[in-house]
All heavy atoms as TSV, in Angstrom:
chain	resi	resn	atom	element	x	y	z
A	1	MET	N	N	-38.890	14.232	172.101
A	1	MET	CA	C	-37.667	13.700	171.558
A	1	MET	C	C	-37.880	13.331	170.095
A	1	MET	O	O	-38.932	12.827	169.722
A	1	MET	CB	C	-37.242	12.439	172.305
A	1	MET	CG	C	-36.789	12.663	173.717
A	1	MET	SD	S	-36.199	11.147	174.488
A	1	MET	CE	C	-34.539	11.113	173.858
A	2	LYS	N	N	-36.866	13.563	169.320
A	2	LYS	CA	C	-36.907	13.189	167.916
A	2	LYS	C	C	-36.525	11.717	167.783
A	2	LYS	O	O	-35.800	11.165	168.600
A	2	LYS	CB	C	-35.911	14.027	167.120
A	2	LYS	CG	C	-36.159	15.512	167.188
A	2	LYS	CD	C	-37.146	15.924	166.159
A	2	LYS	CE	C	-37.256	17.439	166.194
A	2	LYS	NZ	N	-38.291	17.937	165.401
A	3	LEU	N	N	-37.002	11.092	166.726
A	3	LEU	CA	C	-36.742	9.683	166.506
A	3	LEU	C	C	-35.252	9.421	166.305
A	3	LEU	O	O	-34.726	8.398	166.761
A	3	LEU	CB	C	-37.550	9.184	165.307
A	3	LEU	CG	C	-37.790	7.698	165.217
A	3	LEU	CD1	C	-38.421	7.168	166.493
A	3	LEU	CD2	C	-38.663	7.382	164.037
A	4	ASP	N	N	-34.549	10.330	165.655
A	4	ASP	CA	C	-33.109	10.170	165.458
A	4	ASP	C	C	-32.370	10.165	166.798
A	4	ASP	O	O	-31.425	9.398	166.991
A	4	ASP	CB	C	-32.552	11.290	164.573
A	4	ASP	CG	C	-33.127	11.252	163.169
A	4	ASP	OD1	O	-33.523	10.155	162.721
A	4	ASP	OD2	O	-33.168	12.313	162.520
A	5	GLU	N	N	-32.800	11.018	167.710
A	5	GLU	CA	C	-32.194	11.071	169.042
A	5	GLU	C	C	-32.433	9.765	169.789
A	5	GLU	O	O	-31.543	9.259	170.475
A	5	GLU	CB	C	-32.778	12.217	169.860
A	5	GLU	CG	C	-32.515	13.595	169.311
A	5	GLU	CD	C	-33.315	14.668	170.030
A	5	GLU	OE1	O	-34.068	14.343	170.976
A	5	GLU	OE2	O	-33.185	15.837	169.646
A	6	ILE	N	N	-33.623	9.231	169.651
A	6	ILE	CA	C	-33.977	7.996	170.347
A	6	ILE	C	C	-33.166	6.828	169.799
A	6	ILE	O	O	-32.650	6.009	170.551
A	6	ILE	CB	C	-35.487	7.718	170.229
A	6	ILE	CG1	C	-36.272	8.796	170.965
A	6	ILE	CG2	C	-35.838	6.342	170.761
A	6	ILE	CD1	C	-37.756	8.745	170.750
A	7	ARG	N	N	-33.032	6.749	168.489
A	7	ARG	CA	C	-32.288	5.643	167.879
A	7	ARG	C	C	-30.800	5.702	168.209
A	7	ARG	O	O	-30.115	4.688	168.157
A	7	ARG	CB	C	-32.498	5.655	166.373
A	7	ARG	CG	C	-33.900	5.227	166.014
A	7	ARG	CD	C	-33.976	4.589	164.649
A	7	ARG	NE	N	-35.248	3.906	164.501
A	7	ARG	CZ	C	-36.230	4.307	163.715
A	7	ARG	NH1	N	-36.086	5.392	162.997
A	7	ARG	NH2	N	-37.348	3.631	163.644
A	8	ALA	N	N	-30.298	6.869	168.574
A	8	ALA	CA	C	-28.887	7.010	168.942
A	8	ALA	C	C	-28.609	6.498	170.352
A	8	ALA	O	O	-27.451	6.261	170.706
A	8	ALA	CB	C	-28.458	8.467	168.818
A	9	LEU	N	N	-29.647	6.293	171.152
A	9	LEU	CA	C	-29.470	5.830	172.526
A	9	LEU	C	C	-29.186	4.329	172.559
A	9	LEU	O	O	-29.642	3.578	171.696
A	9	LEU	CB	C	-30.740	6.104	173.344
A	9	LEU	CG	C	-31.165	7.562	173.520
A	9	LEU	CD1	C	-32.507	7.622	174.235
A	9	LEU	CD2	C	-30.119	8.335	174.290
A	10	SER	N	N	-28.458	3.906	173.582
A	10	SER	CA	C	-28.217	2.480	173.776
A	10	SER	C	C	-29.452	1.851	174.427
A	10	SER	O	O	-30.364	2.558	174.862
A	10	SER	CB	C	-26.992	2.263	174.660
A	10	SER	OG	O	-27.275	2.670	175.982
A	11	ASP	N	N	-29.452	0.523	174.523
A	11	ASP	CA	C	-30.586	-0.173	175.126
A	11	ASP	C	C	-30.774	0.223	176.587
A	11	ASP	O	O	-31.896	0.428	177.043
A	11	ASP	CB	C	-30.411	-1.685	175.015
A	11	ASP	CG	C	-30.530	-2.179	173.576
A	11	ASP	OD1	O	-31.131	-1.454	172.756
A	11	ASP	OD2	O	-30.021	-3.273	173.283
A	12	ALA	N	N	-29.675	0.327	177.314
A	12	ALA	CA	C	-29.761	0.700	178.734
A	12	ALA	C	C	-30.284	2.126	178.884
A	12	ALA	O	O	-31.080	2.420	179.780
A	12	ALA	CB	C	-28.404	0.567	179.394
A	13	GLU	N	N	-29.837	3.019	178.013
A	13	GLU	CA	C	-30.300	4.404	178.059
A	13	GLU	C	C	-31.788	4.491	177.716
A	13	GLU	O	O	-32.514	5.302	178.305
A	13	GLU	CB	C	-29.495	5.274	177.095
A	13	GLU	CG	C	-28.067	5.492	177.514
A	13	GLU	CD	C	-27.238	6.177	176.450
A	13	GLU	OE1	O	-27.520	6.007	175.247
A	13	GLU	OE2	O	-26.287	6.892	176.835
A	14	LEU	N	N	-32.242	3.654	176.794
A	14	LEU	CA	C	-33.672	3.622	176.447
A	14	LEU	C	C	-34.510	3.223	177.655
A	14	LEU	O	O	-35.507	3.877	177.970
A	14	LEU	CB	C	-33.934	2.624	175.311
A	14	LEU	CG	C	-33.746	3.097	173.888
A	14	LEU	CD1	C	-33.942	1.942	172.920
A	14	LEU	CD2	C	-34.677	4.219	173.554
A	15	ARG	N	N	-34.092	2.141	178.327
A	15	ARG	CA	C	-34.835	1.688	179.499
A	15	ARG	C	C	-34.847	2.748	180.593
A	15	ARG	O	O	-35.886	2.995	181.226
A	15	ARG	CB	C	-34.242	0.388	180.030
A	15	ARG	CG	C	-34.603	-0.826	179.195
A	15	ARG	CD	C	-34.188	-2.111	179.881
A	15	ARG	NE	N	-32.745	-2.210	180.105
A	15	ARG	CZ	C	-31.861	-2.665	179.212
A	15	ARG	NH1	N	-32.282	-3.085	178.042
A	15	ARG	NH2	N	-30.573	-2.714	179.492
A	16	ALA	N	N	-33.703	3.405	180.807
A	16	ALA	CA	C	-33.617	4.440	181.838
A	16	ALA	C	C	-34.517	5.618	181.494
A	16	ALA	O	O	-35.197	6.172	182.366
A	16	ALA	CB	C	-32.176	4.902	181.993
A	17	ARG	N	N	-34.546	5.994	180.246
A	17	ARG	CA	C	-35.368	7.122	179.811
A	17	ARG	C	C	-36.856	6.809	179.955
A	17	ARG	O	O	-37.643	7.662	180.375
A	17	ARG	CB	C	-35.028	7.482	178.363
A	17	ARG	CG	C	-35.658	8.726	177.870
A	17	ARG	CD	C	-34.987	9.957	178.440
A	17	ARG	NE	N	-35.632	11.111	177.858
A	17	ARG	CZ	C	-36.100	12.138	178.554
A	17	ARG	NH1	N	-35.916	12.201	179.846
A	17	ARG	NH2	N	-36.698	13.135	177.956
A	18	VAL	N	N	-37.257	5.576	179.619
A	18	VAL	CA	C	-38.658	5.168	179.771
A	18	VAL	C	C	-39.054	5.239	181.245
A	18	VAL	O	O	-40.113	5.775	181.594
A	18	VAL	CB	C	-38.905	3.749	179.208
A	18	VAL	CG1	C	-40.254	3.212	179.635
A	18	VAL	CG2	C	-38.803	3.750	177.697
A	19	THR	N	N	-38.204	4.731	182.111
A	19	THR	CA	C	-38.483	4.755	183.548
A	19	THR	C	C	-38.615	6.184	184.051
A	19	THR	O	O	-39.543	6.515	184.797
A	19	THR	CB	C	-37.363	4.027	184.321
A	19	THR	OG1	O	-37.255	2.697	183.824
A	19	THR	CG2	C	-37.650	3.998	185.801
A	20	GLU	N	N	-37.712	7.032	183.618
A	20	GLU	CA	C	-37.731	8.441	184.031
A	20	GLU	C	C	-39.014	9.137	183.578
A	20	GLU	O	O	-39.653	9.856	184.355
A	20	GLU	CB	C	-36.513	9.132	183.433
A	20	GLU	CG	C	-36.400	10.598	183.678
A	20	GLU	CD	C	-35.210	11.186	182.938
A	20	GLU	OE1	O	-34.144	10.553	182.926
A	20	GLU	OE2	O	-35.365	12.283	182.368
A	21	LEU	N	N	-39.409	8.915	182.337
A	21	LEU	CA	C	-40.607	9.558	181.810
A	21	LEU	C	C	-41.875	9.015	182.470
A	21	LEU	O	O	-42.831	9.768	182.709
A	21	LEU	CB	C	-40.688	9.389	180.295
A	21	LEU	CG	C	-39.739	10.262	179.484
A	21	LEU	CD1	C	-39.802	9.882	178.009
A	21	LEU	CD2	C	-40.045	11.728	179.663
A	22	GLU	N	N	-41.906	7.724	182.775
A	22	GLU	CA	C	-43.086	7.164	183.440
A	22	GLU	C	C	-43.233	7.724	184.847
A	22	GLU	O	O	-44.345	7.977	185.296
A	22	GLU	CB	C	-43.022	5.645	183.445
A	22	GLU	CG	C	-43.333	5.055	182.084
A	22	GLU	CD	C	-43.310	3.553	182.046
A	22	GLU	OE1	O	-42.809	2.918	183.006
A	22	GLU	OE2	O	-43.801	3.001	181.057
A	23	GLU	N	N	-42.119	7.934	185.536
A	23	GLU	CA	C	-42.178	8.555	186.865
A	23	GLU	C	C	-42.689	9.990	186.763
A	23	GLU	O	O	-43.521	10.421	187.567
A	23	GLU	CB	C	-40.803	8.542	187.521
A	23	GLU	CG	C	-40.360	7.186	187.997
A	23	GLU	CD	C	-38.952	7.197	188.551
A	23	GLU	OE1	O	-38.382	8.285	188.772
A	23	GLU	OE2	O	-38.408	6.100	188.766
A	24	GLU	N	N	-42.199	10.717	185.764
A	24	GLU	CA	C	-42.656	12.097	185.581
A	24	GLU	C	C	-44.140	12.145	185.243
A	24	GLU	O	O	-44.880	12.984	185.755
A	24	GLU	CB	C	-41.845	12.778	184.481
A	24	GLU	CG	C	-42.185	14.228	184.297
A	24	GLU	CD	C	-41.353	14.918	183.227
A	24	GLU	OE1	O	-40.405	14.307	182.706
A	24	GLU	OE2	O	-41.675	16.077	182.909
A	25	ARG	N	N	-44.593	11.217	184.397
A	25	ARG	CA	C	-46.014	11.158	184.045
A	25	ARG	C	C	-46.868	10.853	185.269
A	25	ARG	O	O	-47.931	11.447	185.472
A	25	ARG	CB	C	-46.246	10.099	182.969
A	25	ARG	CG	C	-47.670	10.116	182.439
A	25	ARG	CD	C	-47.894	9.069	181.421
A	25	ARG	NE	N	-48.148	7.823	182.149
A	25	ARG	CZ	C	-48.246	6.634	181.575
A	25	ARG	NH1	N	-48.069	6.498	180.298
A	25	ARG	NH2	N	-48.507	5.573	182.288
A	26	PHE	N	N	-46.392	9.946	186.114
A	26	PHE	CA	C	-47.104	9.598	187.335
A	26	PHE	C	C	-47.254	10.821	188.234
A	26	PHE	O	O	-48.344	11.118	188.723
A	26	PHE	CB	C	-46.334	8.478	188.058
A	26	PHE	CG	C	-46.947	8.045	189.351
A	26	PHE	CD1	C	-48.048	7.206	189.348
A	26	PHE	CD2	C	-46.428	8.469	190.559
A	26	PHE	CE1	C	-48.613	6.789	190.543
A	26	PHE	CE2	C	-46.986	8.067	191.757
A	26	PHE	CZ	C	-48.082	7.227	191.740
A	27	ARG	N	N	-46.164	11.558	188.438
A	27	ARG	CA	C	-46.209	12.749	189.289
A	27	ARG	C	C	-47.136	13.813	188.709
A	27	ARG	O	O	-47.919	14.440	189.425
A	27	ARG	CB	C	-44.803	13.317	189.488
A	27	ARG	CG	C	-43.999	12.529	190.509
A	27	ARG	CD	C	-42.660	13.170	190.785
A	27	ARG	NE	N	-41.665	12.539	189.912
A	27	ARG	CZ	C	-40.999	13.147	188.942
A	27	ARG	NH1	N	-41.146	14.424	188.717
A	27	ARG	NH2	N	-40.138	12.491	188.201
A	28	LEU	N	N	-47.059	14.025	187.390
A	28	LEU	CA	C	-47.901	15.032	186.760
A	28	LEU	C	C	-49.382	14.659	186.817
A	28	LEU	O	O	-50.232	15.530	186.980
A	28	LEU	CB	C	-47.486	15.241	185.302
A	28	LEU	CG	C	-46.316	16.166	185.058
A	28	LEU	CD1	C	-45.975	16.193	183.567
A	28	LEU	CD2	C	-46.602	17.560	185.547
A	29	THR	N	N	-49.680	13.379	186.692
A	29	THR	CA	C	-51.072	12.931	186.757
A	29	THR	C	C	-51.668	13.240	188.128
A	29	THR	O	O	-52.794	13.730	188.228
A	29	THR	CB	C	-51.170	11.425	186.460
A	29	THR	OG1	O	-50.579	11.158	185.192
A	29	THR	CG2	C	-52.610	10.962	186.455
A	30	PHE	N	N	-50.902	12.973	189.184
A	30	PHE	CA	C	-51.390	13.282	190.520
A	30	PHE	C	C	-51.521	14.783	190.736
A	30	PHE	O	O	-52.480	15.248	191.353
A	30	PHE	CB	C	-50.480	12.666	191.591
A	30	PHE	CG	C	-50.921	11.291	191.977
A	30	PHE	CD1	C	-50.383	10.182	191.349
A	30	PHE	CD2	C	-51.891	11.108	192.928
A	30	PHE	CE1	C	-50.794	8.913	191.693
A	30	PHE	CE2	C	-52.318	9.843	193.286
A	30	PHE	CZ	C	-51.767	8.741	192.657
A	31	ARG	N	N	-50.563	15.553	190.238
A	31	ARG	CA	C	-50.660	17.008	190.376
A	31	ARG	C	C	-51.846	17.545	189.609
A	31	ARG	O	O	-52.513	18.483	190.055
A	31	ARG	CB	C	-49.376	17.682	189.887
A	31	ARG	CG	C	-48.323	17.719	190.960
A	31	ARG	CD	C	-47.167	18.625	190.680
A	31	ARG	NE	N	-47.433	19.737	189.812
A	31	ARG	CZ	C	-46.569	20.198	188.900
A	31	ARG	NH1	N	-45.409	19.603	188.730
A	31	ARG	NH2	N	-46.865	21.246	188.171
A	32	ALA	N	N	-52.132	16.960	188.442
A	32	ALA	CA	C	-53.266	17.420	187.633
A	32	ALA	C	C	-54.582	17.167	188.347
A	32	ALA	O	O	-55.544	17.919	188.170
A	32	ALA	CB	C	-53.255	16.717	186.273
A	33	ALA	N	N	-54.632	16.115	189.162
A	33	ALA	CA	C	-55.859	15.804	189.883
A	33	ALA	C	C	-56.111	16.780	191.026
A	33	ALA	O	O	-57.253	16.998	191.415
A	33	ALA	CB	C	-55.797	14.384	190.427
A	34	THR	N	N	-55.052	17.373	191.552
A	34	THR	CA	C	-55.213	18.242	192.716
A	34	THR	C	C	-55.104	19.725	192.407
A	34	THR	O	O	-55.604	20.540	193.167
A	34	THR	CB	C	-54.162	17.899	193.791
A	34	THR	OG1	O	-52.858	18.066	193.233
A	34	THR	CG2	C	-54.343	16.476	194.281
A	35	GLU	N	N	-54.441	20.062	191.311
A	35	GLU	CA	C	-54.261	21.475	190.976
A	35	GLU	C	C	-54.181	21.651	189.469
A	35	GLU	O	O	-54.076	20.690	188.729
A	35	GLU	CB	C	-52.982	22.015	191.632
A	35	GLU	CG	C	-51.722	21.334	191.149
A	35	GLU	CD	C	-50.493	21.773	191.911
A	35	GLU	OE1	O	-50.404	21.463	193.105
A	35	GLU	OE2	O	-49.633	22.413	191.280
A	36	THR	N	N	-54.215	22.875	189.035
A	36	THR	CA	C	-54.100	23.178	187.618
A	36	THR	C	C	-52.638	23.140	187.216
A	36	THR	O	O	-51.787	23.751	187.863
A	36	THR	CB	C	-54.669	24.577	187.317
A	36	THR	OG1	O	-56.009	24.634	187.801
A	36	THR	CG2	C	-54.648	24.858	185.834
A	37	LEU	N	N	-52.367	22.426	186.138
A	37	LEU	CA	C	-50.987	22.317	185.669
A	37	LEU	C	C	-50.593	23.563	184.892
A	37	LEU	O	O	-51.399	24.167	184.179
A	37	LEU	CB	C	-50.815	21.094	184.777
A	37	LEU	CG	C	-50.969	19.734	185.424
A	37	LEU	CD1	C	-50.830	18.635	184.382
A	37	LEU	CD2	C	-49.946	19.551	186.524
A	38	GLU	N	N	-49.328	23.921	185.012
A	38	GLU	CA	C	-48.805	25.063	184.269
A	38	GLU	C	C	-48.773	24.763	182.769
A	38	GLU	O	O	-49.083	25.613	181.951
A	38	GLU	CB	C	-47.390	25.369	184.774
A	38	GLU	CG	C	-46.790	26.628	184.215
A	38	GLU	CD	C	-45.455	26.926	184.858
A	38	GLU	OE1	O	-45.394	26.982	186.099
A	38	GLU	OE2	O	-44.485	27.094	184.106
A	39	ASP	N	N	-48.392	23.527	182.419
A	39	ASP	CA	C	-48.327	23.099	181.022
A	39	ASP	C	C	-49.066	21.765	180.877
A	39	ASP	O	O	-48.458	20.700	180.952
A	39	ASP	CB	C	-46.864	22.950	180.582
A	39	ASP	CG	C	-46.715	22.601	179.119
A	39	ASP	OD1	O	-47.711	22.716	178.370
A	39	ASP	OD2	O	-45.602	22.210	178.724
A	40	PRO	N	N	-50.375	21.798	180.680
A	40	PRO	CA	C	-51.142	20.553	180.619
A	40	PRO	C	C	-50.795	19.675	179.413
A	40	PRO	O	O	-51.004	18.465	179.451
A	40	PRO	CB	C	-52.591	21.017	180.559
A	40	PRO	CG	C	-52.548	22.431	180.149
A	40	PRO	CD	C	-51.220	22.972	180.561
A	41	LEU	N	N	-50.229	20.249	178.367
A	41	LEU	CA	C	-49.859	19.458	177.192
A	41	LEU	C	C	-48.610	18.616	177.444
A	41	LEU	O	O	-48.285	17.733	176.650
A	41	LEU	CB	C	-49.638	20.360	175.976
A	41	LEU	CG	C	-50.892	21.051	175.447
A	41	LEU	CD1	C	-50.559	21.903	174.239
A	41	LEU	CD2	C	-51.949	20.031	175.093
A	42	ARG	N	N	-47.923	18.880	178.543
A	42	ARG	CA	C	-46.733	18.095	178.883
A	42	ARG	C	C	-47.094	16.623	179.075
A	42	ARG	O	O	-46.317	15.747	178.703
A	42	ARG	CB	C	-46.081	18.669	180.154
A	42	ARG	CG	C	-44.856	17.938	180.604
A	42	ARG	CD	C	-43.693	18.174	179.676
A	42	ARG	NE	N	-42.537	17.433	180.171
A	42	ARG	CZ	C	-41.698	16.787	179.390
A	42	ARG	NH1	N	-41.825	16.827	178.089
A	42	ARG	NH2	N	-40.691	16.123	179.911
A	43	LEU	N	N	-48.267	16.347	179.617
A	43	LEU	CA	C	-48.715	14.961	179.773
A	43	LEU	C	C	-48.787	14.256	178.423
A	43	LEU	O	O	-48.369	13.100	178.287
A	43	LEU	CB	C	-50.074	14.901	180.460
A	43	LEU	CG	C	-50.080	15.068	181.970
A	43	LEU	CD1	C	-51.495	15.256	182.474
A	43	LEU	CD2	C	-49.423	13.884	182.637
A	44	ARG	N	N	-49.303	14.925	177.431
A	44	ARG	CA	C	-49.419	14.341	176.095
A	44	ARG	C	C	-48.045	14.080	175.493
A	44	ARG	O	O	-47.797	13.021	174.916
A	44	ARG	CB	C	-50.215	15.253	175.178
A	44	ARG	CG	C	-50.405	14.654	173.793
A	44	ARG	CD	C	-51.022	15.615	172.814
A	44	ARG	NE	N	-52.262	16.188	173.304
A	44	ARG	CZ	C	-52.872	17.219	172.745
A	44	ARG	NH1	N	-52.364	17.803	171.676
A	44	ARG	NH2	N	-53.999	17.686	173.247
A	45	THR	N	N	-47.146	15.044	175.618
A	45	THR	CA	C	-45.810	14.861	175.037
A	45	THR	C	C	-45.046	13.745	175.734
A	45	THR	O	O	-44.337	12.986	175.083
A	45	THR	CB	C	-44.996	16.167	175.073
A	45	THR	OG1	O	-44.892	16.619	176.416
A	45	THR	CG2	C	-45.630	17.236	174.216
A	46	ILE	N	N	-45.214	13.630	177.041
A	46	ILE	CA	C	-44.549	12.543	177.773
A	46	ILE	C	C	-45.084	11.196	177.304
A	46	ILE	O	O	-44.321	10.265	177.051
A	46	ILE	CB	C	-44.752	12.705	179.292
A	46	ILE	CG1	C	-43.955	13.891	179.810
A	46	ILE	CG2	C	-44.351	11.438	180.037
A	46	ILE	CD1	C	-44.223	14.231	181.258
A	47	ARG	N	N	-46.407	11.091	177.197
A	47	ARG	CA	C	-47.024	9.839	176.766
A	47	ARG	C	C	-46.529	9.440	175.369
A	47	ARG	O	O	-46.203	8.276	175.120
A	47	ARG	CB	C	-48.544	9.984	176.788
A	47	ARG	CG	C	-49.276	8.678	176.610
A	47	ARG	CD	C	-50.778	8.842	176.722
A	47	ARG	NE	N	-51.296	9.608	175.601
A	47	ARG	CZ	C	-51.941	10.779	175.707
A	47	ARG	NH1	N	-52.166	11.301	176.883
A	47	ARG	NH2	N	-52.378	11.408	174.639
A	48	ARG	N	N	-46.416	10.397	174.487
A	48	ARG	CA	C	-45.968	10.103	173.129
A	48	ARG	C	C	-44.479	9.759	173.086
A	48	ARG	O	O	-44.059	8.898	172.305
A	48	ARG	CB	C	-46.279	11.280	172.213
A	48	ARG	CG	C	-47.762	11.382	171.966
A	48	ARG	CD	C	-48.112	12.512	171.065
A	48	ARG	NE	N	-49.562	12.536	170.855
A	48	ARG	CZ	C	-50.192	13.442	170.146
A	48	ARG	NH1	N	-49.520	14.425	169.574
A	48	ARG	NH2	N	-51.494	13.385	170.005
A	49	ASP	N	N	-43.679	10.424	173.917
A	49	ASP	CA	C	-42.251	10.089	173.988
A	49	ASP	C	C	-42.061	8.661	174.499
A	49	ASP	O	O	-41.206	7.925	173.994
A	49	ASP	CB	C	-41.504	11.071	174.889
A	49	ASP	CG	C	-41.247	12.411	174.214
A	49	ASP	OD1	O	-41.396	12.504	172.975
A	49	ASP	OD2	O	-40.888	13.367	174.933
A	50	ILE	N	N	-42.847	8.271	175.503
A	50	ILE	CA	C	-42.770	6.904	176.016
A	50	ILE	C	C	-43.119	5.913	174.907
A	50	ILE	O	O	-42.441	4.900	174.724
A	50	ILE	CB	C	-43.702	6.719	177.232
A	50	ILE	CG1	C	-43.171	7.511	178.425
A	50	ILE	CG2	C	-43.836	5.241	177.588
A	50	ILE	CD1	C	-44.122	7.565	179.606
A	51	ALA	N	N	-44.144	6.216	174.144
A	51	ALA	CA	C	-44.551	5.329	173.043
A	51	ALA	C	C	-43.443	5.219	172.001
A	51	ALA	O	O	-43.160	4.121	171.495
A	51	ALA	CB	C	-45.835	5.840	172.405
A	52	ARG	N	N	-42.797	6.318	171.682
A	52	ARG	CA	C	-41.686	6.287	170.717
A	52	ARG	C	C	-40.541	5.428	171.231
A	52	ARG	O	O	-39.960	4.628	170.489
A	52	ARG	CB	C	-41.188	7.696	170.435
A	52	ARG	CG	C	-42.091	8.493	169.552
A	52	ARG	CD	C	-41.450	9.836	169.195
A	52	ARG	NE	N	-42.444	10.703	168.619
A	52	ARG	CZ	C	-43.018	11.720	169.256
A	52	ARG	NH1	N	-42.671	12.023	170.489
A	52	ARG	NH2	N	-43.938	12.456	168.662
A	53	LEU	N	N	-40.193	5.610	172.498
A	53	LEU	CA	C	-39.100	4.831	173.092
A	53	LEU	C	C	-39.417	3.341	173.081
A	53	LEU	O	O	-38.563	2.515	172.721
A	53	LEU	CB	C	-38.839	5.309	174.520
A	53	LEU	CG	C	-38.210	6.692	174.663
A	53	LEU	CD1	C	-38.365	7.200	176.089
A	53	LEU	CD2	C	-36.753	6.671	174.269
A	54	LEU	N	N	-40.637	2.995	173.460
A	54	LEU	CA	C	-41.023	1.590	173.474
A	54	LEU	C	C	-41.070	1.002	172.065
A	54	LEU	O	O	-40.750	-0.175	171.868
A	54	LEU	CB	C	-42.374	1.417	174.177
A	54	LEU	CG	C	-42.380	1.724	175.674
A	54	LEU	CD1	C	-43.800	1.626	176.221
A	54	LEU	CD2	C	-41.439	0.815	176.427
A	55	THR	N	N	-41.430	1.800	171.083
A	55	THR	CA	C	-41.459	1.341	169.697
A	55	THR	C	C	-40.050	1.013	169.218
A	55	THR	O	O	-39.819	-0.027	168.588
A	55	THR	CB	C	-42.095	2.405	168.785
A	55	THR	OG1	O	-43.434	2.623	169.217
A	55	THR	CG2	C	-42.074	1.969	167.328
A	56	VAL	N	N	-39.093	1.863	169.526
A	56	VAL	CA	C	-37.704	1.613	169.125
A	56	VAL	C	C	-37.169	0.376	169.842
A	56	VAL	O	O	-36.476	-0.451	169.233
A	56	VAL	CB	C	-36.820	2.853	169.393
A	56	VAL	CG1	C	-35.354	2.530	169.208
A	56	VAL	CG2	C	-37.226	3.988	168.470
A	57	GLN	N	N	-37.514	0.210	171.119
A	57	GLN	CA	C	-37.103	-1.001	171.839
A	57	GLN	C	C	-37.655	-2.246	171.154
A	57	GLN	O	O	-36.946	-3.235	170.968
A	57	GLN	CB	C	-37.624	-0.970	173.276
A	57	GLN	CG	C	-36.739	-0.283	174.247
A	57	GLN	CD	C	-37.264	-0.418	175.677
A	57	GLN	OE1	O	-38.464	-0.575	175.904
A	57	GLN	NE2	N	-36.366	-0.326	176.627
A	58	ARG	N	N	-38.913	-2.190	170.782
A	58	ARG	CA	C	-39.563	-3.337	170.127
A	58	ARG	C	C	-38.925	-3.613	168.766
A	58	ARG	O	O	-38.722	-4.768	168.391
A	58	ARG	CB	C	-41.062	-3.063	169.981
A	58	ARG	CG	C	-41.824	-4.182	169.344
A	58	ARG	CD	C	-41.942	-5.358	170.270
A	58	ARG	NE	N	-42.759	-6.373	169.613
A	58	ARG	CZ	C	-42.595	-7.660	169.763
A	58	ARG	NH1	N	-41.674	-8.125	170.572
A	58	ARG	NH2	N	-43.361	-8.509	169.134
A	59	GLU	N	N	-38.609	-2.575	168.008
A	59	GLU	CA	C	-37.943	-2.750	166.719
A	59	GLU	C	C	-36.616	-3.474	166.895
A	59	GLU	O	O	-36.273	-4.365	166.121
A	59	GLU	CB	C	-37.688	-1.393	166.054
A	59	GLU	CG	C	-38.906	-0.728	165.499
A	59	GLU	CD	C	-38.616	0.676	164.993
A	59	GLU	OE1	O	-37.485	1.182	165.185
A	59	GLU	OE2	O	-39.524	1.279	164.407
A	60	ARG	N	N	-35.862	-3.081	167.914
A	60	ARG	CA	C	-34.562	-3.716	168.164
A	60	ARG	C	C	-34.738	-5.169	168.579
A	60	ARG	O	O	-33.961	-6.041	168.169
A	60	ARG	CB	C	-33.802	-2.953	169.244
A	60	ARG	CG	C	-33.322	-1.608	168.764
A	60	ARG	CD	C	-32.569	-0.872	169.844
A	60	ARG	NE	N	-32.200	0.456	169.377
A	60	ARG	CZ	C	-31.521	1.322	170.114
A	60	ARG	NH1	N	-31.148	1.013	171.347
A	60	ARG	NH2	N	-31.215	2.503	169.616
A	61	THR	N	N	-35.757	-5.448	169.379
A	61	THR	CA	C	-36.019	-6.818	169.795
A	61	THR	C	C	-36.366	-7.687	168.595
A	61	THR	O	O	-35.845	-8.795	168.441
A	61	THR	CB	C	-37.174	-6.866	170.812
A	61	THR	OG1	O	-36.839	-6.050	171.924
A	61	THR	CG2	C	-37.451	-8.273	171.279
A	62	LEU	N	N	-37.232	-7.185	167.741
A	62	LEU	CA	C	-37.636	-7.948	166.565
A	62	LEU	C	C	-36.459	-8.138	165.608
A	62	LEU	O	O	-36.310	-9.211	164.996
A	62	LEU	CB	C	-38.789	-7.253	165.849
A	62	LEU	CG	C	-40.128	-7.276	166.577
A	62	LEU	CD1	C	-41.156	-6.445	165.818
A	62	LEU	CD2	C	-40.610	-8.698	166.770
A	63	ALA	N	N	-35.617	-7.133	165.448
A	63	ALA	CA	C	-34.456	-7.240	164.571
A	63	ALA	C	C	-33.482	-8.286	165.097
A	63	ALA	O	O	-32.892	-9.050	164.329
A	63	ALA	CB	C	-33.767	-5.892	164.440
A	64	ALA	N	N	-33.319	-8.331	166.428
A	64	ALA	CA	C	-32.428	-9.316	167.027
A	64	ALA	C	C	-32.961	-10.729	166.853
A	64	ALA	O	O	-32.190	-11.682	166.656
A	64	ALA	CB	C	-32.225	-9.006	168.498
A	65	GLU	N	N	-34.274	-10.906	166.922
A	65	GLU	CA	C	-34.885	-12.216	166.756
A	65	GLU	C	C	-34.791	-12.716	165.322
A	65	GLU	O	O	-34.714	-13.918	165.078
A	65	GLU	CB	C	-36.354	-12.186	167.178
A	65	GLU	CG	C	-36.562	-12.029	168.656
A	65	GLU	CD	C	-38.022	-11.866	169.032
A	65	GLU	OE1	O	-38.881	-11.856	168.142
A	65	GLU	OE2	O	-38.289	-11.740	170.251
A	66	GLN	N	N	-34.790	-11.811	164.357
A	66	GLN	CA	C	-34.792	-12.200	162.954
A	66	GLN	C	C	-33.398	-12.461	162.412
A	66	GLN	O	O	-33.259	-13.001	161.314
A	66	GLN	CB	C	-35.474	-11.127	162.107
A	66	GLN	CG	C	-36.953	-11.048	162.367
A	66	GLN	CD	C	-37.634	-9.984	161.528
A	66	GLN	OE1	O	-36.974	-9.224	160.834
A	66	GLN	NE2	N	-38.941	-9.929	161.608
A	67	ARG	N	N	-32.356	-12.081	163.152
A	67	ARG	CA	C	-30.991	-12.353	162.692
A	67	ARG	C	C	-30.744	-13.855	162.652
A	67	ARG	O	O	-31.112	-14.570	163.577
A	67	ARG	CB	C	-29.973	-11.709	163.637
A	67	ARG	CG	C	-29.849	-10.257	163.458
A	67	ARG	CD	C	-28.666	-9.733	164.229
A	67	ARG	NE	N	-28.902	-8.335	164.532
A	67	ARG	CZ	C	-28.786	-7.777	165.710
A	67	ARG	NH1	N	-28.384	-8.479	166.741
A	67	ARG	NH2	N	-29.049	-6.517	165.877
A	68	PRO	N	N	-30.100	-14.317	161.584
A	68	PRO	CA	C	-29.784	-15.748	161.534
A	68	PRO	C	C	-28.717	-16.098	162.571
A	68	PRO	O	O	-27.790	-15.352	162.794
A	68	PRO	CB	C	-29.261	-15.954	160.119
A	68	PRO	CG	C	-28.887	-14.611	159.620
A	68	PRO	CD	C	-29.683	-13.611	160.414
A	69	THR	N	N	-28.875	-17.242	163.184
A	69	THR	CA	C	-27.917	-17.661	164.219
A	69	THR	C	C	-26.911	-18.626	163.688
A	69	THR	O	O	-27.029	-19.245	162.704
A	69	THR	CB	C	-28.648	-18.314	165.414
A	69	THR	OG1	O	-29.458	-19.376	164.918
A	69	THR	CG2	C	-29.474	-17.297	166.138
């Protein structure tokens, strides 16, 4: 996923996407342990997408905390 695409998502969509990708990573990790994966680099891309999503979530959290009340 591109960073622009991620920033366009709402907070709920970000959380849903993180959950979806973590489930996919979990399934792929188990499959990798038992058989050869068709696309072994998919694990790397999933891990990096999760990191990007969590980074954007953290940026939004910090921005919300810094707003004057």
